[in-house]
C-alpha positions as CSV (number, residue, x, y, z in Angstrom):
1,X,7.1,-6.7,25.5
2,X,9.7,-5.9,22.9
3,X,9.4,-3.0,20.3
4,X,11.0,-0.3,17.9
5,X,10.2,2.9,19.3
6,X,10.9,6.3,16.9
7,X,11.6,8.7,19.2
8,X,11.7,11.6,16.8
9,X,12.6,11.3,12.9
10,X,16.2,9.4,13.0
11,X,16.0,8.0,16.4
12,X,14.7,4.3,16.4
13,X,15.6,2.2,18.8
14,X,14.5,-1.5,20.0
15,X,13.6,-1.8,23.4
16,X,11.2,-3.0,26.1
17,X,8.3,-1.2,26.9
18,X,5.2,-2.0,28.4
19,X,2.8,-4.5,27.0
20,X,-0.5,-2.8,25.9
21,X,-3.6,-3.7,27.8
22,X,-6.3,-5.6,26.3
23,X,-9.6,-3.2,27.5
24,X,-13.0,-3.8,27.2
25,X,-14.0,-4.1,23.6
26,X,-10.5,-4.5,22.3
27,X,-8.1,-7.7,21.1
28,X,-4.4,-8.2,21.8
29,X,-2.8,-9.4,19.3
30,X,0.6,-11.1,18.9
31,X,2.2,-10.1,15.8
32,X,3.8,-12.4,13.7
33,X,4.8,-10.8,10.9
34,X,4.9,-6.7,9.6
35,X,5.7,-5.6,6.6
36,X,8.6,-2.2,6.0
37,X,6.6,0.2,3.6
38,X,8.2,2.9,2.1
39,X,6.1,5.4,4.2
40,X,8.1,3.5,7.6
41,X,11.1,4.7,5.6
42,X,10.0,8.3,5.4
43,X,9.2,9.1,9.0
44,X,12.5,7.7,10.2
45,X,14.3,9.8,7.3
46,X,12.5,12.6,7.7
47,X,9.3,12.8,9.2
48,X,5.6,12.0,8.1
49,X,2.7,14.5,8.3
50,X,0.4,11.6,9.5
51,X,3.3,10.9,12.3
52,X,2.8,11.2,15.9
53,X,6.4,10.6,18.1
54,X,7.3,8.9,19.5
55,X,5.7,5.9,18.2
56,X,6.1,2.3,17.3
57,X,5.5,2.3,13.2
58,X,4.8,-0.5,11.2
59,X,1.1,-1.0,9.6
60,X,1.2,-3.6,7.5
61,X,0.6,-6.5,10.4
62,X,-0.5,-10.0,11.0
63,X,-0.6,-11.9,14.0
64,X,-2.6,-14.6,16.3
65,X,-5.3,-13.2,19.1
66,X,-3.6,-13.8,22.5
67,X,-6.4,-12.0,24.2
68,X,-10.0,-11.2,23.4
69,X,-12.5,-8.9,25.2
70,X,-15.3,-8.7,22.4
71,X,-16.9,-12.0,21.1
72,X,-16.1,-11.3,17.2
73,X,-13.0,-13.0,17.7
74,X,-11.4,-15.6,20.0
75,X,-7.4,-16.5,21.1
76,X,-5.5,-18.3,18.8
77,X,-7.6,-16.7,15.9
78,X,-5.4,-15.8,12.9
79,X,-5.7,-12.5,11.9
80,X,-4.5,-9.1,9.6
81,X,-4.7,-6.1,11.0
82,X,-6.2,-3.0,9.3
83,X,-4.3,-0.1,10.1
84,X,-7.0,2.5,10.0
85,X,-9.6,3.4,13.0
86,X,-12.8,4.7,12.5
87,X,-15.9,6.5,13.8
88,X,-18.4,4.8,12.3
89,X,-21.1,6.9,12.1
90,X,-19.9,9.8,10.2
91,X,-21.4,10.5,6.5
92,X,-18.1,9.1,5.1
93,X,-18.0,6.1,7.7
94,X,-21.6,5.3,6.7
95,X,-20.7,5.7,3.0
96,X,-17.9,3.0,3.2
97,X,-15.1,5.9,2.8
98,X,-14.0,5.2,5.9
99,X,-10.6,6.4,4.8
100,X,-11.6,9.5,4.8
101,X,-13.0,9.4,8.2
102,X,-12.6,12.4,9.9
103,X,-12.1,11.3,13.4
104,X,-9.8,8.6,11.3
105,X,-6.3,7.3,13.5
106,X,-4.0,5.0,11.9
107,X,-1.9,2.3,13.4
108,X,1.8,3.2,13.3
109,X,1.3,6.8,12.8
110,X,-1.2,8.3,15.3
111,X,-1.5,5.0,17.4
112,X,1.4,2.3,17.9
113,X,1.9,0.0,15.2
114,X,3.4,-3.1,14.7
115,X,7.4,-3.4,14.9
116,X,6.7,-4.9,18.4
117,X,5.2,-8.5,19.9
118,X,1.8,-7.4,20.6
119,X,-0.8,-4.4,19.5
120,X,-4.1,-4.0,21.2
121,X,-7.0,-3.3,18.5
122,X,-10.2,-1.5,19.4
123,X,-13.4,-3.1,18.0
124,X,-15.7,-1.5,20.1
125,X,-16.3,2.2,21.2
126,X,-16.4,5.6,19.5
127,X,-13.0,4.8,17.3
128,X,-13.0,1.4,16.4
129,X,-10.1,-0.3,13.8
130,X,-10.1,-4.0,11.5
131,X,-9.3,-7.5,12.1
132,X,-9.5,-10.1,9.1
133,X,-9.5,-13.8,9.3
134,X,-6.4,-15.1,7.6
135,X,-7.3,-17.5,5.4
136,X,-6.1,-20.8,5.8
137,X,-4.4,-21.0,3.1
138,X,-2.5,-17.4,3.6
139,X,0.5,-17.5,5.4
140,X,1.3,-14.6,8.2
141,X,3.8,-13.3,5.7
142,X,1.7,-13.1,2.5
143,X,-0.9,-11.6,5.0
144,X,1.0,-8.7,5.8
145,X,0.7,-7.8,2.1
146,X,-3.2,-7.7,2.4
147,X,-3.1,-3.3,3.2
148,X,-0.9,-2.1,0.4
149,X,-2.9,-4.5,-2.1
150,X,-6.4,-2.9,-0.8
151,X,-4.4,0.5,-1.3
152,X,-4.4,-0.7,-5.1
153,X,-7.8,-1.8,-5.0
154,X,-8.7,1.1,-3.4
155,X,-6.8,3.4,-6.3
156,X,-8.1,1.3,-9.2
157,X,-11.8,1.1,-8.3
158,X,-11.4,4.6,-8.3
159,X,-10.0,4.9,-11.7
160,X,-12.5,2.1,-13.0
161,X,-9.6,-0.4,-14.3
162,X,-11.8,-3.0,-15.9
163,X,-11.8,-5.6,-18.5
164,X,-9.8,-5.1,-21.6
165,X,-8.0,-2.2,-20.2
166,X,-4.2,-1.1,-21.2
167,X,-2.6,-0.2,-18.1
168,X,0.3,1.8,-18.0
169,X,2.0,1.7,-13.9
170,X,5.1,4.1,-13.2
171,X,7.3,2.4,-10.5
172,X,8.1,-1.1,-10.2
173,X,8.9,-1.2,-6.6
174,X,6.1,-3.2,-4.3
175,X,3.3,-0.8,-4.7
176,X,4.0,-0.7,-8.6
177,X,4.0,-4.7,-8.7
178,X,0.8,-4.9,-6.3
179,X,-1.0,-2.6,-8.8
180,X,0.3,-5.2,-11.4
181,X,-1.3,-7.6,-9.4
182,X,-4.9,-6.1,-8.8
183,X,-4.9,-4.9,-12.4
184,X,-4.6,-8.8,-13.8
185,X,-7.4,-9.6,-11.2
186,X,-9.3,-6.5,-12.9
187,X,-8.6,-8.4,-16.3
188,X,-6.6,-5.2,-17.5
189,X,-5.4,-6.8,-21.4
190,X,-2.1,-5.0,-21.6
191,X,0.1,-3.6,-18.7
192,X,2.8,-1.8,-19.1
193,X,5.5,-0.6,-16.4
194,X,8.4,2.1,-16.4
195,X,10.6,1.9,-14.3
196,X,15.0,3.3,-14.4
197,X,15.7,0.5,-11.6
198,X,17.3,-1.7,-14.4
199,X,17.1,-4.8,-11.7
200,X,13.4,-3.9,-11.0
201,X,12.8,-3.6,-14.6
202,X,14.6,-7.4,-14.9
203,X,12.1,-8.7,-12.0
204,X,8.5,-7.5,-13.3
205,X,9.2,-9.1,-16.6
206,X,8.2,-12.8,-15.6
207,X,4.8,-11.7,-14.7
208,X,4.0,-8.4,-13.7
209,X,4.2,-6.5,-17.1
210,X,3.6,-7.2,-20.4
211,X,6.0,-4.5,-21.8
212,X,8.3,-3.1,-19.5
213,X,9.7,0.8,-20.6
214,X,12.8,2.8,-19.0
215,X,11.2,6.2,-18.5
216,X,14.3,7.7,-19.1
217,X,15.2,6.6,-22.9
218,X,14.1,8.7,-25.7
219,X,11.4,8.4,-27.5
220,X,9.7,7.2,-24.2
221,X,5.7,8.6,-25.1
222,X,6.4,7.9,-28.7
223,X,7.1,4.1,-27.8
224,X,3.7,3.9,-25.7
225,X,1.8,5.1,-28.2
226,X,3.2,2.7,-31.1
227,X,2.9,-0.2,-28.4
228,X,-0.7,0.4,-27.9
229,X,-0.9,0.9,-32.1
230,X,-1.6,4.5,-31.6
231,X,-4.3,4.7,-29.4
232,X,-2.6,5.7,-26.0
233,X,-3.8,3.8,-22.5
234,X,-6.6,3.4,-20.9
235,X,-5.2,4.1,-17.4
236,X,-1.9,5.5,-15.9
237,X,-1.6,4.7,-12.1
238,X,1.6,6.7,-10.9
239,X,2.9,4.3,-8.5
240,X,6.2,6.4,-7.8
241,X,7.0,9.7,-5.5
242,X,9.0,10.2,-8.2
243,X,7.3,11.1,-10.5
244,X,4.5,13.4,-11.6
245,X,1.6,14.3,-13.9
246,X,2.8,16.1,-16.9
247,X,1.2,17.0,-20.2
248,X,3.2,14.8,-21.9
249,X,1.5,11.6,-20.2
250,X,-2.1,13.3,-20.7
251,X,-1.8,13.3,-24.3
252,X,-0.6,9.3,-24.1
253,X,-4.1,8.8,-22.9
254,X,-7.2,7.8,-24.9
255,X,-9.9,10.0,-24.9
256,X,-12.0,9.3,-22.0
257,X,-8.8,7.7,-20.1
258,X,-7.8,8.0,-15.8
259,X,-5.0,9.0,-14.5
260,X,-4.7,7.6,-10.5
261,X,-2.4,9.6,-8.6
262,X,-1.4,6.6,-6.0
263,X,1.8,8.0,-4.5
264,X,2.3,10.7,-2.7
265,X,4.6,13.0,-3.7
266,X,7.2,16.4,-2.8
267,X,8.1,19.3,-4.2
268,X,8.9,19.8,-7.1
269,X,7.5,16.9,-8.3
270,X,4.1,17.7,-6.6
271,X,4.2,20.7,-8.7
272,X,2.3,20.2,-11.7
273,X,1.0,22.2,-14.5
274,X,-0.4,21.6,-18.0
275,X,-3.0,22.4,-20.6
276,X,-6.3,22.0,-18.7
277,X,-8.2,21.7,-22.3
278,X,-6.3,18.2,-22.6
279,X,-8.3,17.0,-19.9
280,X,-11.5,19.4,-20.8
281,X,-11.6,18.0,-24.7
282,X,-10.3,14.5,-24.0
283,X,-12.7,13.9,-21.1
284,X,-10.0,12.7,-19.0
285,X,-10.5,11.6,-15.0
286,X,-7.7,12.4,-12.5
287,X,-8.7,10.9,-9.2
288,X,-6.7,10.6,-6.2
289,X,-6.5,7.1,-3.6
290,X,-5.7,7.4,0.1
291,X,-4.9,4.5,2.0
292,X,-7.8,1.8,2.0
293,X,-11.2,1.1,3.5
294,X,-12.1,-1.7,6.0
295,X,-13.7,-3.9,3.0
296,X,-10.7,-3.3,1.0
297,X,-8.7,-4.9,3.3
298,X,-11.3,-7.7,3.8
299,X,-11.3,-8.0,-0.4
300,X,-7.4,-8.2,-0.8
301,X,-7.3,-11.0,1.6
302,X,-9.7,-12.9,-0.3
303,X,-8.0,-11.7,-4.0
304,X,-4.6,-13.5,-2.0
305,X,-6.4,-16.3,-1.1
306,X,-7.7,-17.0,-4.1
307,X,-5.5,-15.5,-6.8
308,X,-3.6,-17.7,-9.4
309,X,-1.3,-15.0,-9.8
310,X,2.1,-14.7,-7.7
311,X,2.5,-12.6,-4.9
312,X,5.1,-13.4,-2.8
313,X,8.1,-13.3,-5.4
314,X,7.5,-9.5,-4.3
315,X,8.7,-10.7,-0.5
316,X,12.9,-10.4,-0.9
317,X,13.9,-9.9,2.4
318,X,13.5,-10.9,6.3
319,X,14.6,-9.7,9.1
320,X,14.2,-10.3,12.7
321,X,12.8,-7.1,14.9
322,X,16.2,-6.2,16.6
323,X,17.6,-6.5,13.2
324,X,14.6,-3.8,12.1
325,X,17.3,-0.9,11.4
326,X,18.7,-3.2,8.6
327,X,15.6,-4.0,7.3
328,X,14.9,0.1,6.9
329,X,18.5,0.3,5.1
330,X,17.7,-2.3,2.8
331,X,13.9,-0.6,1.9
332,X,15.4,2.5,1.1
333,X,18.8,1.3,-1.1
334,X,16.3,-0.5,-2.9
335,X,18.3,-3.2,-3.3
336,X,15.2,-5.5,-3.6
337,X,11.7,-5.6,-3.0
338,X,9.7,-6.1,0.2
339,X,11.0,-6.5,3.2
340,X,9.3,-8.1,6.3
341,X,9.9,-7.8,10.0
342,X,9.4,-11.4,11.6
343,X,8.6,-11.2,15.0
């Protein structure tokens, strides 16, 4: 089969390689589409903490069952591939927090992923993955968005985004917009999005944000307070790796407000210092969010299928597998939003 193999940071090539076997308890999926994530770009440019090289990257995957060695799926089934593998036995898995399984593996990171023609997914054994049937009204491209939507669901479940909330999302990239999509589903009353890129600010005006702000302008934080009538926001979701938590953000939260550290960051952004008494007296809740669970992947597909809100406009670029590097360049340059690799 044809696949993109990342030998090490900076060395990616599309080449012929052996098609994976469909072992007992496995399902072989013929990949139809796979989304490019900023994490994929990071592993190409400078490496990733969860990456094991050499590797076929890609973790936002949809396709058709080509062969099945389990009773759970049949040849021809349309499926979304949940990238997380888990043991199903540890306390975290049994509690439904399988994204924190101590034996967790990730397709596209520790095991070969979706920038290929085929992928074999274990559904039985010591470490298992997950396949989810794609609803009839959801195409393969939209199905690839289920994983990042699931990550947004995870963040907002932990932060408790709820009916009537005012939510500030930092970053109007694909993940910022998908967090807006989920917040709409959660019945948030007002969504504010801050973004430095003028083109992206224009994109989110139509639906994804009630108010669009430029955080680089003077008076950004006072403007947020003015918009909210001096009350502040209920939830802040950091969906941009270049923006970190600081005391100014704490001060625009309502008492009892919540913060989601959704995007990973690196130094110096990741190193923060603030007066913890603000958290203490205002009873502020700060949560992390990493990846998503099997259940959240299923919920995401259902949300995409049932939602009246737009989501497909996030997909602004498509490339074939043999032109994958062009998709990476497009994503890194922030020329648009989401790139889908058509396999």
